[in-house]
N, C-alpha and C positions, 0 to 999 in steps of 0.2 A: 460291456462297462465301458463307460468313459476314460478317454484317457485324462491324465493329472495333468493339467497346466503350470509349466512352470519357468521359472527365469532361473539366469545364471549372472549370480553377480562377480567378476575374477574372475581371471583366466592365466593364473599362477600356478606355479607347481601344482598346487592341492586342485587349484578348478581345471586345468586343461590336461596335465601328466604329461603323458606321453601319447597323448589326444587315442586316438580307435584301438577304441576294447580294453582299455588301462582300469583294469579294474579295481586299481585302487586311487581315481582320478573323478571328479563330480563329472564330466565331460563324459569319462568314457564309459558307466555306471547311464547318466540319464538315456544317453543319445542312443547307446550300444548295447547294453546286454539288460536292459529293462525295457520292456514296449508298453512297460504301463504308465512312462512319462511320453510326455511334447512338451517339446523345449522350442521354445514359442521366440525368446532372446536373449542375447549372450551383450550381456553389459560391460567388458572390457575395460573400459577407463569412465571414471566418474567425472561427468560435467553434469551444468545446471541443467535442472530439472527432469531430468534424463529419467531419476529413476518412478516419479510420479509419474512421466507422462506414459513407461511402459506400464506402468500400474493402471493407470488410469482405462488406458488401449487395449491389454492383453489381459486383465483383471486374471493374473494365472493364482491358482492354489497351491502352490508350494516358488517361495524363493530363494533360490542359496549362495549365502554371503561366503565369497573363498576372499577378500579381498585383504590387504596387509590388516597387524593387530590393532594398531593405532587408528583403524577407518569402522575397525568394527561400531565401534559406539555411533558415529555420525551415518553409517553409511545405515544402520538397523533405527532412528531416533529419524531420519527421511521415513524409510520404509513405514513405520509407525505414525507419522505424521501425516500421508497421504490418507485421501477420502475413502480409497480403496482398499483394503487391507485384504492381504494370501491368509490363507486359515494356520498354516507351519510357515515358519523363517529356518528353515538347516544351516548353521551357524558355523565353521569352523572353529577350532579354541587355538591357545587360549579365547575367553570368552570375551570379554570385557582388564582395560586396563586398574581397574581402580571399583571398588566395593558402591561409591557412588552413582557410578555407571552402570552397573549392573544392576541395583534395585532402582533407579529409573525407568532402566529401557523395560524391566519387570513391571513396573506397573501400566508403563504402557499399553504391554501388551495383554498384559491381564482387562485393562480398561478397551482392547481392540478387540477382543478372546482371538488371539492372533498365538499361539503355542510358538517356541522357541526350543530348540533341541540344536542340542550341542555337541559336536564330529566328537567326542573322547574314544576314539578307536576303541580301545579295549573292553569297551562299555557292550561292542557289539559283535564283543566273537562267541562264536558256539563253545570255544575251550575256555573259554572265563564261566559260562554259564555253567558247565559243568565244573568247575573248577567250583565254584562258592558254592553248590550244590554238594558236589562228597564232602567237603568243611563243616558241612553243615553238619550231616549225615553222621561222621565219624566220631569217633572223642577223639580226640587230639587234648584236650584238654586246653587251659584259658591259652590265649596269643601274648607270651612274653614281650615277644622283638619282634622289629623289623627292620632290612636293610636292607637299603635300594641301589644301586650301580647304574650309572647312565652317560650319557652321553650328549655332545649337541644339547645343549643350554636349558636352564630351568623352565621356561616358560615353555619349550619349543618341543621338548622331549619328556624331562621328570614332571609335570604338571599329568602326564599320561601314567605316569606308578603311583602319586599321589589321588587322584582320581580313582583308580582301579581301587584303591587301599579301599575309600568312601563306600567303590560298589562295594565291593568284595565284606567287608564288616557291615555296612550301613553307616550311617552318618551320624551315631552317638560317640564319637572318639572324639577324642577334646586335648590334642596337642596342643603343647606348647611351646618355641621354640629356648631352648636353652644358651645355643649359639648356631651363627651362623656365619659366611666367610667369601667374597666373590673368591673364587682358583684360575686367576689369571693364567696359569701354568695352561688348564687341561681346557681352558677357552678362545677357541676360533675367531671369537669376533664378540664385537659388543653389544650385538645387536643378537647372539646368541650365548648368555652370559652361564658363563657354571658357576654355582654355588656347593659347597659341603655341609652339611648340617646336620646340630643331633638336638631331638628334639623329643619331650615326655610325658606320658601320661599319667598325673600324678595319680587320676581315680584309680582308672586299670592298672594302674602299674607296669606298664608298657614304653616303648625305648623306641622312638624311629629314628635311621641315621641313617646320612646319604650321601656316597663320592661318588664325582668325577670322575671321570679320565676325561684324556685329548683323543677320539674318534681318530688323530690321524695315526695315532700311536692302536688303540684299539676300539672297536666297535662292539660297545656292551652296553645291555637295557636287560637286569634281573634281579629280580625284588625272593631277598630269601625272604621267609614265613619262622619262627620259631614259635611253637607252641611246650606246653608244659613237656609231652609226650614225644612226637617227634616236629622236624628239621622238613618244611616243604618248600623245594625254588623251582621257581621260576626265571626260564636260560635262555635265551640265544632270538631275545623278540619276543618270549612269548611259544614257542616251537617247541621245548621242552621241557616237559613237570616230573621231576622226582621228589622223592620223598626219603630221610634215613630215621630210623630210629631214636631214640634222646634213650641212653641207658647207663647206669651207675659202674665203674669197676668197683675194683676191688678195695679200692681208697674210696673209695667214694663220691671221686670225679666224676662228670657225665660227659660220655663222647658219643662220637654219632654212627651210628653204623649199619648196614644192610642198606647200602642204597638202591634202587633200584625206582623206576618209568613208575608216577604214580597214575597216570591213566594216557594212556594213547593218546599222541597229537594228530589231531584231525585238522588234516586243510581248509579252514573257512575265509570268507572275504565280508570284514566285516565293513565294508563300505556298500559290499551287497546287501548286506544284513538292516542296517538301518536303511537303507530306504525301502530294503519291503518291509519293516514297521512304518516309517511311512505312511504309504500306500495305507495298511493297516487304519492307519489311527484318520486320516481322511475320509478314505470309503466306511470304516466300520467305528472311527470314535472309541478306538483300545483304550486303555490307561496305560501311559506312558511316562508314568512320575516319573522313571528311577533314570530319567532321560534328558528331563526339562530343564530350564535354564534357571529358576529355584535350584533345584537338587544341584545347580554346579557352584554355589557359592560357597559352600564351605573349604572346595581345593585352592578355588579363586582367592579366598584367603589365606588360604595354609600360603601359597605361591605366595601373594604380596608379605605379610608375616616373617619370612623367610628373608626375602629383600632389605627391610627394612631392621631386622635386625643382624643383618651386618654394616648395615654403614650407622649404626649407632654404633 
């Protein structure tokens, strides 16, 4: 079977990572950990016509875009405006800075028949898939409240939590931001600004709240799911999954009891899983609707609404 010809654009934290055999970097997976890819070139700095000339000359099936967030739009637009277009663009999160940008790139990608897959890490985790299945099979009652604790920026880190919720429960949530505010006390930089927020889905009567922490003091990435009958806690960057029953005491007050492991964490590498899926799509055209740009729209809308509400 022929190797998948690949170009990597951007060689920073996610592009290069730790380099040799790094399971969390594009370079490590493409170059050393998956023999199905042939890395033709690495474009480290954007120069005039360099993308177009590489596409025309090398004709890759896959282009990986791992540049800064603000360059996502211009790089993707340049790729899609070339005469030759790859079958897949694998784009780092967050996808785009505005819905206008997202819609324009989505239109171009459909026109050029190029699929754009977003690297929203936890969608590719085997543990996430297992959790989704367990929730679907068990009778926990309706979801009533969701709490997110995070560090290191709304767009950089919390975006994973929000996107994961859309993956877990589908796209039919309609959360409205009731209140949001910048939390400069927990933010380490303007580029990674933290926001605290309170949202509500009126139709489904679900509360979603987000609380940020300073990662110089705490390293937090947790999600608590409060159903009618149980609470499920996802802790320590998806490495621990706990369940507690919600019961009434003698005064008819709700209390949590019997905390135990929901299912055993199995070590897996989401980026490796993502590239395995890309192989199957390029070779066999499998359905990847849950991972493409169109499916990412609601995540970006939610992030932008949190930012906008904080300014008003």
